N, C-alpha and C positions, 0 to 999 in steps of 0.2 A: 535503404532502411525505411524511408518514408512510405514507399509503396507497400512494404511488408506490414507496417503499422496500420495503414489504411485498410488493407485486406482483413487484418485481425479485427479492427474495430467494426467494419462492415459485417463480418461474421457474427460479432457480438450482437449487433443490432437485429440481425435475423434470428438469432437464438432468443432474443428478449421480446420479439414480436408478440403482441397480445398480452404482455405482463406489465408493460410500463406505459404510463400516460405522462407525456412531457408537460411540464408547466407551459401555460401560454406565453409565447414569445421567449421562451427560455433559450439562452445562449451559453455555450461554454465559457468558463472564466479560467484563464491561464494563471497559475500560481507561481511560475518561475519567470523572471525576467532575463535570465541568461547573464546577468551582470553581477548581482548582489543578492543579499538575503532580505530585500525589502519585502514587507508583508509576512515576515516570519519572526518568531522570537525563540531564543534558546530555551530549552527545557531540561531540568535534571541538575544533578550536582556533580556529574562526573566530567573531569577533563575540561578543555577549553573549546572555544568556538573553531573547530577543525574544518568545518565545511568550506568548500571553495569551488569555483567554476573552472572547467578546462575541458579537455577531450579524454573521456574515461577509456581505460583499457586495464587488462591484467598486468600487474607488475611482473615482468620476467624474472626478477630475482626473488620475488615472493609470490607464489601462486595463490596465497591466501589474502591477498591484498589487491585493491583497485588503486591505480594511480593516475594522475594526469600526464598525458603525453604531449601536451601542448595547449595553446589557446583553444577555447571552445565554450559552449554553453550547456555542458552537462554539469549537474550539481554532484559533486564527489565528496564522499566521506572517507578519507584514506585510512583512518584508524579510529577506534572506539573513543568517544568524547560526548559531547552534548547532543541531546535529541532537539528536533525542531517542532514547533507547533504554529499553525497558521494564525494570523490575526483575524481573518475572516472566519465566520461561523456558518454552518450549513445544517439543514434538516434533511428531508428526503433529497437524495442526490445520486448522481452518477459520477464516479471518479474514474478517470482514464490516466494511465501512466505507462512509462517504460522504466525498467530497472535492470541493473547489472549486478551480479554477485560474483565474489571470488570462489575459489575451491574451499571446501570445508576440509580442514586437516583432520586426519584420523584422531579421534578422541578429543577434539577441541572444536565444538560446535560454535564457539564464539566467532570464529573467523568470518563466517558468512551469514551470521544472524542478524536480520533486520525485520522490519515490518512497517505497516501503515495502519494507524488507528483511526477509525471514524469517531468523532466527538471525543477524541483523546482517550477513549477507553475500550472501544470494540476493535480488536486487532485481527488483520489478515496477515498471516506469517509470510515473510520473504526469506528464502533460504536456499542453499545449494543442495537440492534433492534430486538432481539428475540421475536417472538410472535406478533409482530405488523402486523395487517391485511393488511393495505395499506401503505407500506413504501413510504416515500417522498424524496425530493431532499436533505436532510441532513441525511438520514439513510444510514446504512451499504451498501456498494456496489453502492452508488450514485456517479455520477460525480458531485462533491459537488456543491451545489446550482444551478446546471444546469439540470440534468437529473436523475430522480428517478430510482432505480433499477426495472427491469421488474418484479421480484418476490422477496419475502423475504426468502433468503436462509440461514439466520443466525442460528448458533447454540447457546446454552445457555451461558451466561457469565461463564467464567472459563474454557471453553473447547478450545482446539486448533482448529482453522479454517484455511482452505486453500483459497489462493487467487491467481489467475493467470490472468495477464493483458498482452494482446497483444496490443502494441502502435505503431502507425505510426506518425512519426515526421512531423512537418509542412515543406513544401518545399519553396524554395527561388530560384530566378533567379540570374544571374551573378552579377546583381547590388545590390542584397541584398533585393529585393522586394518579399514579401510572395506571392506565386502563388497557394498554396493549404493549407488548414487548417490541424492542427493536428487531429488525430482521435484515438478513443478507438475502435480498430477493434473488440475485444471481452474482456469482463471482466467476469470471472468465479469465483463465490463464492461457496464454498463447492460443486463443481461439477455442478452448475446450472449457465447458462448464465444470467447475470443480466444487461449487457450492450452489444449492438450488433451494430457495425458500427455507433457509435456516433461521429460526427464531433464536434470539439470544436474550436471555432473562436478566442478564447483569453484564458488567464489564468482564473482560477476559484477564486471567492470570492475576497480575498484581493489582488490576483495577477492578477485581471481582466485586468489592464492596464499595466502589466509587459511586457518588451521586449520579443519577441519570437526569438528562435534560432533553428538551424538545429540539434544541439546536446545539451545535458545538464545533470546535475547530478540527482540523486534520492534524495528524501528529506522524512525524517520520522518525523511525528509531536510528539513532546513531551511536548509542552507548555500548553496543555489543560487538559490531564488527564493521568491516569495510563494505561500502556499497555505493552505487551511483544511480541517479534518477534523471529523467528528462521528460519533456512533454506531458507534465502533470496539469491536468485541467479538471474542473468540476462544473456539472451542469445541474441546476436545481430542477427537481422533479415534483410531480404530484402523484404520489402513489397511494 
């Protein structure tokens, strides 16, 4: 799987050529240690701290759930509960990660519904959208409820998928007034560009009226459905 991830990330770099200027001496920062939730805080009021490490796979008894099949370093959310927010904050950045979702049950989108939010408020949707002919604003790779993915790049439920996000933070003047909107410069799902230079004038969905800032944490959604993550890292950029 590591070779597939490297291939996808190299393709992402090629697609981003000419659009991204890396910060001087910028190095990726890994946000999972494979042992515990050091560097993360629970967010939200639903459930308990259900996140755990292990080896992620579809639950053979419940296709709409991810379970641990043994020791490992995959971060697993087996059932809806608390969200996670990083203790570290970021401005312009590149986020790289892998995720696994279970099957979405007919009529119950909660089962495979997750997402990653930049600065806690700008969400890229994570969902079981495999096989859907025309993905919409709530499908995998969407700027949630704002911009549908350009193509459906999803793999089947239960497979690891790669996500690369190039994000430009909103700009503010000396008085704190916003002068430029945030922007998803590129979002690449499994090697395919699904968002390209998409401005976002506000937070998405429930964060639509949330205050905007020049830097902020990352947020992993765990209150809607089962999901697993691994190899999450962030690189500071100068965009």
